C-alpha positions as CSV (number, residue, x, y, z in Angstrom):
1,M,-21.5,-15.0,26.1
2,N,-24.4,-13.3,24.2
3,K,-26.0,-16.1,22.2
4,A,-26.7,-13.9,19.2
5,W,-23.0,-13.0,19.2
6,E,-21.8,-16.6,19.6
7,S,-23.9,-17.9,16.7
8,K,-22.3,-15.4,14.3
9,I,-18.7,-16.2,15.1
10,V,-16.7,-18.0,12.4
11,N,-13.1,-18.5,11.7
12,P,-11.2,-16.5,9.1
13,D,-11.0,-19.5,6.7
14,W,-14.8,-19.6,6.6
15,V,-14.8,-16.0,5.3
16,I,-12.1,-16.8,2.7
17,K,-14.2,-19.6,1.3
18,K,-17.0,-17.1,0.7
19,I,-14.7,-14.8,-1.4
20,K,-14.9,-15.4,-5.2
21,P,-12.5,-14.3,-7.9
22,G,-13.0,-10.7,-9.0
23,M,-14.6,-9.6,-5.7
24,R,-14.2,-6.1,-4.3
25,I,-13.5,-6.0,-0.6
26,F,-13.6,-2.9,1.6
27,V,-11.1,-3.1,4.5
28,G,-11.2,-0.8,7.5
29,S,-8.6,2.0,7.6
30,G,-5.7,3.2,9.7
31,A,-5.6,1.9,13.3
32,A,-8.9,0.2,12.6
33,E,-7.5,-2.1,10.0
34,P,-8.9,-5.6,10.8
35,R,-5.5,-7.1,11.0
36,T,-6.4,-10.7,11.8
37,M,-8.7,-11.1,8.8
38,V,-6.3,-9.2,6.5
39,R,-3.4,-11.3,7.6
40,H,-5.3,-14.5,6.8
41,L,-6.1,-13.1,3.4
42,M,-2.5,-12.2,2.7
43,A,-1.3,-15.6,3.8
44,S,-4.0,-17.7,2.2
45,G,-2.8,-20.0,-0.6
46,A,-6.3,-20.8,-1.7
47,G,-6.4,-20.9,-5.5
48,R,-9.8,-19.3,-5.5
49,L,-8.4,-16.0,-4.3
50,E,-7.6,-14.5,-7.7
51,D,-8.0,-11.0,-9.1
52,I,-9.2,-9.6,-5.7
53,E,-9.6,-5.9,-5.3
54,L,-9.0,-4.4,-1.9
55,I,-10.5,-1.0,-1.2
56,Q,-9.1,1.0,1.7
57,L,-9.0,4.7,2.4
58,L,-5.6,4.8,4.0
59,S,-3.1,2.2,5.3
60,F,-0.2,2.1,7.7
61,G,1.2,-0.9,5.7
62,E,1.1,-3.2,8.7
63,A,-1.1,-6.0,7.3
64,L,-1.4,-4.8,3.6
65,T,2.3,-4.8,3.1
66,P,4.0,-3.6,-0.1
67,E,5.4,-7.2,-0.4
68,A,1.9,-8.7,-0.3
69,L,0.6,-6.1,-2.8
70,Q,3.2,-7.3,-5.3
71,S,1.2,-10.4,-5.8
72,K,-1.2,-10.5,-8.7
73,T,-3.7,-12.2,-6.5
74,F,-4.5,-8.9,-4.7
75,R,-4.7,-5.3,-5.9
76,L,-5.3,-2.4,-3.7
77,K,-7.5,0.6,-4.7
78,T,-7.0,3.6,-2.4
79,F,-8.2,7.2,-2.2
80,F,-5.0,8.1,-0.3
81,S,-1.7,8.9,-2.1
82,G,0.5,8.9,1.0
83,S,2.0,6.5,3.6
84,A,2.5,2.8,2.6
85,A,0.6,3.2,-0.7
86,V,2.8,5.9,-2.3
87,A,5.7,3.7,-3.4
88,A,3.3,1.0,-4.7
89,I,1.3,3.6,-6.6
90,T,4.5,4.8,-8.2
91,R,5.4,1.3,-9.2
92,G,1.9,0.8,-10.7
93,Q,1.0,-1.9,-8.2
94,V,-1.8,0.1,-6.5
95,D,-4.6,1.9,-8.1
96,F,-5.1,5.4,-6.9
97,I,-8.6,7.0,-7.1
98,P,-8.3,10.8,-7.1
99,S,-11.2,12.2,-5.1
100,R,-12.0,14.8,-2.6
101,F,-12.5,13.0,0.7
102,V,-15.8,14.7,1.3
103,Q,-17.1,13.0,-1.9
104,I,-16.0,9.4,-1.1
105,P,-19.2,8.4,0.7
106,H,-21.3,9.5,-2.3
107,L,-19.1,7.5,-4.6
108,I,-19.8,4.4,-2.6
109,E,-23.5,5.0,-2.1
110,A,-23.9,5.7,-5.8
111,G,-22.2,2.4,-6.7
112,R,-19.4,4.1,-8.6
113,V,-17.0,2.4,-6.2
114,N,-18.7,-1.0,-6.0
115,I,-18.2,-3.0,-2.8
116,E,-19.2,-6.7,-2.3
117,V,-17.5,-7.6,1.0
118,A,-16.9,-5.3,3.9
119,I,-14.5,-6.2,6.7
120,V,-14.4,-3.7,9.6
121,Q,-13.0,-3.7,13.1
122,I,-15.5,-3.3,16.0
123,T,-15.6,-3.5,19.8
124,P,-17.4,-6.3,21.6
125,P,-21.2,-5.5,21.8
126,N,-22.6,-3.7,24.8
127,A,-25.5,-4.9,26.9
128,A,-27.9,-3.6,24.3
129,G,-26.2,-5.5,21.5
130,Y,-24.4,-2.5,19.8
131,C,-20.8,-2.5,18.8
132,S,-18.7,0.7,18.3
133,L,-16.6,1.3,15.2
134,G,-13.9,2.4,17.5
135,V,-11.0,4.5,16.1
136,A,-12.1,4.9,12.5
137,V,-15.6,5.9,11.3
138,D,-14.7,7.2,7.8
139,V,-17.0,5.3,5.3
140,A,-17.5,2.1,7.2
141,R,-21.3,2.5,7.3
142,E,-21.6,3.1,3.6
143,A,-19.4,0.2,2.8
144,M,-21.5,-2.1,5.1
145,E,-24.7,-1.0,3.5
146,M,-23.5,-1.8,0.0
147,A,-21.8,-5.1,0.7
148,T,-23.5,-8.5,0.4
149,L,-21.2,-10.0,3.0
150,V,-20.4,-7.9,6.1
151,V,-17.7,-9.2,8.4
152,G,-17.1,-7.7,11.9
153,E,-13.7,-8.3,13.5
154,I,-14.3,-8.0,17.2
155,N,-11.3,-6.6,19.0
156,P,-11.5,-6.2,22.8
157,Y,-8.5,-3.7,22.9
158,I,-10.0,-0.9,20.8
159,P,-11.9,1.9,22.6
160,R,-15.6,2.3,22.5
161,T,-15.8,5.8,21.0
162,L,-18.8,8.0,20.9
163,G,-20.6,9.8,18.1
164,D,-21.8,8.1,14.9
165,T,-20.0,4.9,15.8
166,F,-22.6,2.4,17.1
167,V,-23.7,-0.5,14.9
168,A,-26.2,-3.2,15.9
169,L,-25.0,-6.8,15.8
170,D,-27.7,-7.5,13.1
171,A,-25.7,-5.4,10.7
172,F,-23.1,-8.2,10.5
173,D,-23.5,-11.4,8.7
174,V,-20.6,-13.0,10.5
175,L,-18.1,-12.2,13.2
176,I,-14.5,-13.2,13.8
177,E,-12.5,-12.7,17.0
178,S,-9.2,-11.0,17.2
179,D,-6.6,-11.0,19.9
180,D,-4.4,-8.5,18.1
181,E,-3.7,-5.2,19.8
182,P,-4.6,-2.1,17.7
183,L,-1.9,-0.6,15.6
184,Y,-0.5,2.0,17.9
185,A,1.6,4.9,16.6
186,R,4.8,6.0,18.3
187,R,5.4,9.6,19.3
188,W,7.7,11.6,17.0
189,P,11.0,13.1,18.2
190,V,11.2,16.9,17.8
191,N,14.5,18.7,17.1
192,D,15.2,22.4,17.6
193,V,14.6,23.3,13.9
194,L,11.1,21.8,14.0
195,N,10.4,23.4,17.4
196,R,11.3,26.9,16.0
197,T,9.1,26.2,12.9
198,A,6.2,25.1,15.2
199,F,6.7,28.2,17.4
200,N,6.3,30.5,14.3
201,V,3.2,28.5,13.3
202,S,1.7,28.8,16.9
203,S,2.2,32.6,16.8
204,L,-0.4,32.7,14.0
205,I,-3.0,30.8,16.0
206,E,-5.1,33.0,18.3
207,D,-7.0,32.1,21.4
208,G,-10.4,30.7,20.5
209,S,-9.2,29.3,17.1
210,C,-10.4,26.0,15.8
211,I,-7.6,23.8,14.5
212,A,-7.0,20.7,12.3
213,T,-3.9,18.6,12.6
214,S,-2.5,15.3,11.4
215,I,0.3,13.1,12.5
216,G,4.1,13.7,12.1
217,P,6.9,15.6,13.8
218,L,5.6,19.0,12.8
219,Y,2.3,18.4,14.7
220,E,4.2,16.9,17.6
221,A,6.2,20.1,17.9
222,L,3.1,22.3,17.3
223,G,1.3,20.8,20.3
224,R,4.1,21.8,22.6
225,N,3.8,25.4,21.4
226,L,0.0,25.6,21.8
227,S,-0.2,24.6,25.4
228,D,-0.5,28.1,26.7
229,K,-3.4,29.0,24.3
230,K,-7.0,29.4,25.5
231,D,-10.3,28.1,24.3
232,L,-9.0,26.3,21.2
233,G,-11.4,24.0,19.4
234,I,-10.7,20.8,17.4
235,H,-12.3,19.9,14.1
236,S,-9.7,17.5,12.7
237,P,-9.6,14.4,10.5
238,F,-7.2,12.7,12.9
239,F,-7.2,12.7,16.7
240,T,-3.8,12.2,18.2
241,D,-1.9,12.2,21.5
242,V,-1.0,15.8,20.8
243,L,-4.7,16.8,20.8
244,M,-5.4,14.7,23.9
245,E,-2.7,16.6,25.7
246,L,-4.0,20.0,24.6
247,M,-7.4,19.0,26.1
248,L,-5.9,17.7,29.3
249,C,-3.8,20.9,29.8
250,G,-6.9,23.1,29.2
251,A,-5.7,24.8,26.0
252,V,-8.6,23.1,24.1
253,T,-12.1,23.6,25.5
254,N,-14.2,23.7,22.3
255,R,-16.4,26.4,23.9
256,R,-16.2,28.8,20.9
257,K,-17.0,26.3,18.2
258,E,-20.1,26.8,16.1
259,T,-20.4,23.1,15.2
260,H,-20.3,20.3,17.8
261,R,-19.6,22.8,20.6
262,D,-17.9,21.5,23.7
263,R,-16.6,18.4,21.8
264,S,-13.6,17.6,19.6
265,L,-14.8,16.4,16.2
266,T,-12.8,13.7,14.2
267,S,-13.0,10.6,12.0
268,Y,-9.9,8.8,13.0
269,A,-7.8,8.2,16.1
270,I,-4.1,7.5,15.7
271,G,-1.7,7.2,18.6
272,T,-0.5,5.4,21.6
273,R,-2.1,2.9,24.0
274,G,-2.6,5.8,26.4
275,L,-4.6,7.7,23.8
276,F,-6.9,4.7,23.1
277,E,-7.5,4.1,26.8
278,W,-8.4,7.8,27.3
279,L,-10.8,7.7,24.3
280,D,-12.8,4.8,25.7
281,N,-16.3,6.1,26.4
282,N,-15.0,9.7,26.4
283,P,-17.9,12.1,25.7
284,L,-15.5,15.0,24.9
285,V,-14.5,13.5,21.6
286,E,-17.1,12.8,18.9
287,F,-16.4,10.6,15.9
288,Q,-18.3,11.2,12.7
289,R,-18.1,9.9,9.1
290,I,-15.7,11.8,6.8
291,D,-18.3,13.6,4.7
292,R,-19.3,15.5,7.8
293,V,-15.7,16.0,9.1
294,F,-14.3,17.0,5.7
295,S,-17.2,19.2,4.7
296,P,-15.9,22.7,3.9
297,S,-19.2,24.2,4.8
298,N,-19.2,22.5,8.2
299,I,-15.5,23.5,8.7
300,G,-16.1,27.1,7.6
301,R,-18.9,27.6,10.2
302,N,-16.2,27.7,12.9
303,R,-14.6,31.1,13.3
304,R,-10.8,31.4,13.0
305,F,-10.4,27.9,11.6
306,V,-6.7,27.1,11.1
307,T,-5.4,24.1,9.1
308,V,-1.6,23.5,9.2
309,I,-0.3,21.8,6.0
310,P,3.2,20.2,6.0
311,V,5.2,21.1,2.9
312,K,8.1,19.3,1.4
313,K,9.4,22.1,-0.9
314,I,8.4,25.5,-2.1
315,D,9.6,27.7,-4.9
316,L,9.9,31.4,-5.3
317,F,6.5,31.7,-7.0
318,G,4.8,30.1,-4.0
319,R,4.3,26.7,-5.6
320,V,4.4,23.9,-3.0
321,S,5.0,20.1,-3.2
322,L,3.3,18.4,-0.3
323,Q,4.8,15.8,2.1
324,A,4.4,12.2,1.2
325,G,5.4,9.0,2.9
326,K,4.8,7.2,6.2
327,G,4.1,9.5,9.1
328,N,2.4,12.2,7.0
329,I,-1.2,11.0,6.5
330,A,-3.3,13.8,5.1
331,T,-0.8,15.2,2.6
332,G,-2.0,14.6,-0.9
333,P,-3.8,17.5,-2.7
334,A,-7.1,15.8,-2.4
335,E,-6.7,15.2,1.3
336,V,-5.9,18.8,2.2
337,M,-8.3,20.5,-0.2
338,D,-11.5,20.1,1.9
339,F,-9.8,21.6,5.0
340,F,-8.1,24.3,2.9
341,N,-11.5,25.3,1.4
342,G,-13.0,25.2,4.9
343,A,-10.4,27.7,6.1
344,E,-11.2,30.0,3.2
345,L,-14.9,29.9,4.2
346,S,-14.2,30.5,7.9
347,P,-14.4,34.1,9.2
348,G,-10.8,34.8,10.2
349,G,-9.6,31.4,9.0
350,R,-6.3,30.6,7.5
351,A,-4.3,27.8,5.9
352,I,-0.7,27.7,7.0
353,F,1.9,25.9,4.8
354,A,4.9,24.9,7.0
355,L,8.3,23.4,6.3
356,T,11.8,23.5,7.5
357,S,14.3,25.4,5.4
358,R,16.3,22.3,4.7
359,D,15.6,18.6,4.6
360,H,17.3,15.9,6.8
361,N,20.1,15.7,4.1
362,Q,20.7,19.5,4.4
363,K,19.3,20.1,0.9
364,A,17.4,23.3,0.4
365,N,13.6,23.2,0.6
366,V,13.2,26.7,-0.8
367,A,14.1,26.5,-4.5
368,L,13.9,28.7,-7.7
369,S,11.4,26.2,-9.2
370,I,9.8,22.9,-8.2
371,A,8.1,22.3,-11.5
372,D,9.4,18.7,-11.6
373,E,8.5,17.9,-8.0
374,P,5.6,15.4,-7.4
375,N,2.6,15.8,-5.2
376,Q,2.1,19.5,-6.0
377,F,-0.7,21.6,-4.6
378,S,-1.8,23.2,-7.8
379,L,-3.5,26.3,-6.4
380,F,-0.3,28.2,-5.7
381,E,-2.2,31.5,-6.0
382,S,-4.0,30.5,-2.8
383,V,-0.8,29.8,-0.9
384,N,-0.9,32.9,1.3
385,I,1.0,32.1,4.5
386,V,4.3,30.1,4.5
387,V,6.3,29.4,7.7
388,T,9.8,28.1,8.3
389,E,12.1,28.2,11.3
390,Y,13.3,31.5,10.0
391,G,10.0,33.3,10.0
392,I,6.7,33.9,8.3
393,A,6.0,34.9,4.7
394,Y,2.7,36.6,4.0
395,L,2.2,36.2,0.2
396,E,-1.4,37.3,-0.4
397,G,-1.8,40.3,-2.6
398,H,1.9,40.6,-3.4
399,T,3.6,40.5,-6.7
400,V,5.8,37.6,-7.8
401,R,8.9,39.7,-7.0
402,E,7.6,40.5,-3.5
403,R,6.7,36.9,-2.9
404,A,10.2,35.8,-4.0
405,Q,11.8,38.3,-1.6
406,K,9.6,37.1,1.3
407,L,10.4,33.5,0.7
408,I,14.1,34.1,0.3
409,D,14.0,35.8,3.7
410,I,12.7,32.6,5.4
411,A,15.0,30.2,3.5
412,H,18.2,28.9,5.1
413,P,20.7,31.8,5.4
414,D,23.3,29.8,3.4
415,D,20.9,29.3,0.6
416,R,19.8,32.9,0.2
417,S,22.7,34.2,-1.9
418,R,22.2,31.5,-4.5
419,L,18.4,32.1,-4.6
420,V,18.9,35.8,-5.1
421,E,21.4,35.3,-7.9
422,Q,19.0,32.8,-9.6
423,A,16.1,35.1,-9.2
424,R,18.1,38.0,-10.7
425,E,19.0,35.9,-13.7
426,K,15.3,34.9,-14.3
427,R,14.3,38.6,-13.7
428,I,12.1,37.6,-10.8
429,L,14.0,40.1,-8.7
430,Y,15.5,43.4,-9.9
431,K,18.8,43.1,-11.6
432,D,20.2,45.6,-9.0
433,Q,18.8,43.8,-6.1
434,I,21.0,44.2,-3.0
435,F,22.0,41.1,-1.0
436,L,24.4,41.2,1.9
437,S,25.4,37.6,2.5
438,D,27.0,38.2,5.9
439,S,23.8,39.9,7.0
440,A,21.7,36.9,6.2
441,R,23.9,34.8,8.6
442,L,23.9,37.5,11.3
443,Y,20.2,38.2,11.2
444,P,18.9,38.4,14.8
445,G,16.0,35.9,14.6
446,D,15.8,35.7,18.3
447,I,14.3,39.1,18.5
448,F,10.6,38.4,18.6
449,E,8.1,40.0,21.0
450,S,4.3,40.5,21.0
451,L,2.6,43.0,23.3
452,T,-0.9,44.3,23.8
453,F,-1.2,48.1,24.0
454,K,-4.1,50.4,24.8
455,G,-7.4,49.4,23.3
456,N,-6.4,45.8,23.1
457,L,-4.0,46.7,20.2
458,K,-1.7,43.7,19.6
459,I,1.7,44.6,18.1
460,G,4.5,42.3,17.1
461,F,8.2,43.3,17.1
462,R,11.1,41.7,15.2
463,A,14.2,42.7,13.3
464,I,13.8,44.2,9.8
465,K,14.2,42.0,6.7
466,P,15.1,42.7,3.1
467,S,11.5,41.7,2.1
468,D,10.2,44.5,4.3
469,E,11.0,46.9,1.4
470,E,7.4,47.2,0.2
471,G,6.1,47.4,3.8
472,M,8.5,50.2,4.6
473,R,7.6,52.1,1.4
474,R,3.9,51.9,2.3
475,L,4.7,53.2,5.8
476,F,6.6,56.1,4.2
477,Y,3.7,57.1,2.0
478,R,1.2,57.1,4.9
479,F,3.2,59.9,6.6
480,S,2.1,63.5,6.4
481,D,4.6,66.1,5.1
482,D,5.3,67.3,8.7
483,S,6.1,63.7,9.9
484,V,8.5,63.2,6.9
485,Y,10.2,66.5,7.7
486,S,10.5,65.5,11.4
487,R,12.1,62.2,10.5
488,Y,14.4,63.3,7.6
489,F,14.9,67.0,8.4
490,Q,14.1,67.8,4.8
491,S,11.2,67.5,2.4
492,V,11.3,64.0,0.9
493,T,8.5,63.3,-1.6
494,A,9.4,59.8,-2.9
495,M,11.0,56.6,-1.6
496,P,11.9,54.5,-4.8
497,H,13.2,51.0,-4.8
498,A,16.9,52.1,-5.0
499,K,16.6,54.1,-1.7
500,M,14.4,51.7,0.2
501,Q,16.2,48.5,-0.6
502,A,19.4,50.0,0.7
503,Y,17.5,50.9,3.9
504,V,16.1,47.4,4.6
505,N,19.3,45.5,3.7
506,V,21.0,46.0,7.0
507,D,24.6,45.5,8.0
508,W,24.0,43.9,11.5
509,N,27.5,44.7,12.6
510,Q,26.7,48.4,12.5
511,V,22.9,48.7,12.6
512,M,20.0,47.4,14.6
513,S,16.5,47.9,13.2
514,I,13.3,46.8,14.8
515,V,9.9,46.9,13.1
516,G,6.5,47.0,14.8
517,L,3.7,45.0,13.0
518,A,0.0,45.2,13.4
519,D,-2.6,42.7,12.0
520,E,-4.4,44.5,9.2
521,K,-6.8,42.4,7.1
522,G,-5.1,39.2,8.0
523,E,-1.5,40.3,7.3
524,A,1.3,41.7,9.5
525,C,1.6,45.3,8.4
526,I,4.6,47.4,9.3
527,I,3.4,50.4,11.4
528,A,6.7,51.4,13.1
529,E,10.4,51.2,12.8
530,G,13.3,52.2,15.1
531,R,17.0,51.7,14.6
532,Y,20.4,52.7,15.9
533,I,23.4,53.1,13.6
534,R,26.8,52.9,15.1
535,I,29.1,55.8,14.6
536,P,32.5,54.5,13.3
537,G,35.4,54.6,15.6
538,T,33.3,55.3,18.7
539,E,31.1,53.5,21.2
540,K,28.2,55.7,20.2
541,A,25.2,55.1,18.0
542,E,22.6,57.4,16.4
543,V,18.9,56.4,17.2
544,V,15.9,57.2,15.0
545,F,12.1,56.2,15.1
546,V,9.1,56.3,12.8
547,V,5.6,55.4,13.9
548,D,2.5,55.4,11.7
549,E,0.4,58.4,12.7
550,K,-2.6,56.1,13.2
551,Y,-0.7,54.1,15.9
552,Q,1.0,57.0,17.8
553,S,0.5,57.9,21.4
554,V,-0.1,54.3,22.7
555,G,3.5,53.5,23.7
556,I,4.9,51.7,20.6
557,A,7.9,54.0,20.1
558,T,8.6,53.8,23.8
559,H,8.8,50.0,23.7
560,I,11.0,50.0,20.6
561,Y,13.3,52.4,22.3
562,S,13.5,50.1,25.3
563,M,14.3,47.2,23.1
564,L,17.0,49.1,21.3
565,V,18.6,50.2,24.6
566,G,18.8,46.6,25.7
567,L,20.2,45.4,22.4
568,A,22.7,48.2,22.2
569,R,24.1,47.5,25.7
570,G,24.5,43.8,24.8
571,R,26.5,44.8,21.7
572,G,28.9,47.2,23.3
573,V,27.2,50.6,22.6
574,K,27.6,52.9,25.5
575,E,25.8,56.1,24.3
576,F,22.9,57.0,22.0
577,V,22.8,60.3,20.2
578,A,19.8,61.8,18.4
579,D,18.6,64.9,16.7
580,V,14.9,65.9,17.3
581,M,13.0,68.8,15.9
582,F,12.0,71.3,18.6
583,S,8.4,70.9,17.5
584,N,8.5,67.1,17.9
585,A,7.3,67.0,21.5
586,A,6.0,63.4,21.1
587,M,9.5,62.1,20.3
588,M,11.1,64.0,23.1
589,K,8.6,62.4,25.5
590,V,9.7,59.0,24.3
591,F,13.3,59.7,25.3
592,R,12.4,61.2,28.6
593,K,10.2,58.2,29.5
594,G,13.1,55.9,28.9
595,D,14.5,56.1,32.5
596,L,17.9,57.2,31.2
597,P,19.5,60.6,31.7
598,V,19.1,62.7,28.6
599,K,21.4,65.6,27.9
600,A,19.7,68.0,25.4
601,I,21.2,71.0,23.6
602,L,18.9,73.2,21.5
603,E,20.5,74.7,18.4
604,S,18.6,76.3,15.5
605,G,15.3,74.6,16.4
606,V,16.8,71.1,16.8
607,Y,17.6,69.2,20.0
608,H,20.9,67.4,20.0
609,L,20.5,64.5,22.5
610,E,23.1,62.5,24.3
611,I,21.9,59.5,26.3
612,A,24.3,57.4,28.4
613,L,23.4,53.7,28.4
614,T,25.7,52.7,31.2
């Protein structure tokens, strides 16, 4: 054994005897909690341990249990409002220090959060006499520099991580030995609802994006849906099994990052034994202190930075209450703010707020108002993208009425009628707002495609929604007079709310409508629509198309036509009929390219088409 190391070893009782009433003790966070020393503190009956303040950034509640915190001997101060601390904070047994995480190191260095004893978990020293801080860097260095007594708990089971993690033995006044395994985190089960939500989130994450995640079932599901991406980067407060698997499958390469290129950047590791073994001496993952990882300017230097924020509830104004409780670590407003700001600074960056439409008790997560909900993210004006298992709502630049419509469209179908009625009463929606309750239940959410056309033009396709009213109006007003006449066979100069809301509220028993969406200024903009309308009493349906003139002649209408043919066949339609102006050669070309026999009869300058689908 290294003599310098051996001479510093003491037992936990020796440390306890050095602690005086009123002392402030920093304790390592997360999986790096020095459990042996903390357990001795909690179990100690020494009368001298009175009025002790414990300072910890976050806790899993393994050693610092809520039961132990009920004692007046110890009081926990934390910067984190989630996990094990949240109930004790509510009861007034834990002091919560509101602070941006990026500012915490400065608070300690400036003495505003005074620390007299620092207890941190470390690896055994290497041949050069340096220990690694292992799976949590956060503010351990700052705490050690301020403390008059620095205790290192040597744990042979934690990985020797790389980055700003190495500390010389001389930095410790005493050492204690631990034979406790690290606090491992189990993998989260994923159900179909979470998987559909994660799929919708993944559709917003492009190849080459840099991502931040946390722990919990949403992120577990998201990892499964990102495995086919290319050249992702990681700049994340927490490194988990999900991120390890994305690196192992090749989805994460970190090649396109601007900061810490070729390496994943993090402050904490939380996960299984397999993750910790993989992290040991792994040069592909770099651990840095939280002011570097949480710095919005550092985050924003990475192009297309995406942070995914789990949400508990959202209301029709776009106000959100964040998740809280064990399994959702970075979920308080202070914890998400730095990464949210980083996404705003990042070119092409975005913050995605994700939730399931209902909770595990089948109560609605989309509500008229959440004014009384705790843990709110106050900047609701900046909540621009919301995702549920029923779709994506783009809120930026839209009125309160439009935001409400978009959010109702991604609520649970059985909750939408009530939300529409409540919104009408509060005059958030028009008093004459149409809502077809049966259509909400029949909405074909499985229709979702994304294709790349000429010129690397990426277009998404899905079924139309009631909230597409404004998007369809904008599409109408972009048409030339000739295009309007070709579509409607008459001069139409306006498309007011009354007309357009009737058009976008579809009876899915009789109509199938597909919209094409292009990314314009970070939002999915409707650039095309095609539909068929069943003719009552027959097995026929009339088919019509519109395509933004800017996006014509690249094959978009042809693809929508192909989709409609397949959908019509599956719903018992045996023949399409259409009327096409003689001058509309482009539309005639679409039908003739469809690989189906077209019977065309020309009368008074209009082709009457009959297309057998069988």
